C-alpha positions in Angstrom: 153.8 146.2 174.6 153.7 149.1 172.2 154.6 148.7 168.6 157.7 146.5 168.3 160.7 148.2 166.8 163.2 145.4 166.8 163.5 141.8 165.7 165.5 139.1 167.5 167.9 136.9 165.6 165.3 134.1 165.9 162.6 136.4 164.4 164.8 137.1 161.4 165.8 133.5 161.0 162.1 132.6 160.9 161.3 135.3 158.4 164.1 134.3 156.1 163.6 130.6 156.6 167.3 130.4 157.7 168.9 129.0 160.8 169.7 131.3 163.7 173.4 130.4 163.1 173.2 131.7 159.6 171.6 135.0 160.8 174.2 135.3 163.5 177.0 134.9 160.9 175.5 137.6 158.8 175.4 139.9 161.8 178.9 139.1 162.9 180.3 139.7 159.3 178.6 143.1 159.2 176.3 142.0 156.3 173.2 142.4 158.4 173.2 145.5 160.6 172.3 144.9 164.3 172.9 146.2 167.7 174.0 144.2 170.8 172.2 144.8 174.0 173.3 143.5 177.4 176.3 141.4 178.0 175.2 138.0 176.9 175.1 138.2 173.1 171.6 139.5 172.8 171.3 141.0 169.3 168.5 143.1 168.0 167.7 144.2 164.4 165.7 147.3 163.9 162.6 146.5 161.8 163.1 149.4 159.5 166.8 148.5 159.0 165.9 144.9 158.2 163.3 146.0 155.7 165.9 148.3 154.0 168.4 145.4 154.0 165.8 143.1 152.3 165.0 145.7 149.7 168.8 146.1 149.0 169.1 142.3 148.6 166.2 142.3 146.1 168.0 145.0 144.1 171.3 143.2 144.2 169.6 140.0 143.0 167.8 141.8 140.2 171.0 143.4 139.1 172.8 140.1 139.1 170.1 138.5 137.1 170.2 141.3 134.5 173.9 141.0 134.2 173.7 137.3 133.7 175.6 136.4 136.8 175.3 132.8 138.1 172.8 132.6 141.0 174.3 129.4 142.5 
């Protein structure tokens, strides 16, 4: 297969050390952008979109720390 362009929800769960259910919830809420393929709930997350999302999360966390927000 040529260079992969998409992650599965399981891939993202492994990368984030999260459960697949947590990742699915982030997708369903719109927090984590994804596309649905086929008719059986097959979700894919474009690698570049995921990388951008992670970068945004880093920025949000840094801003929260600077502002003194609780990180619980």
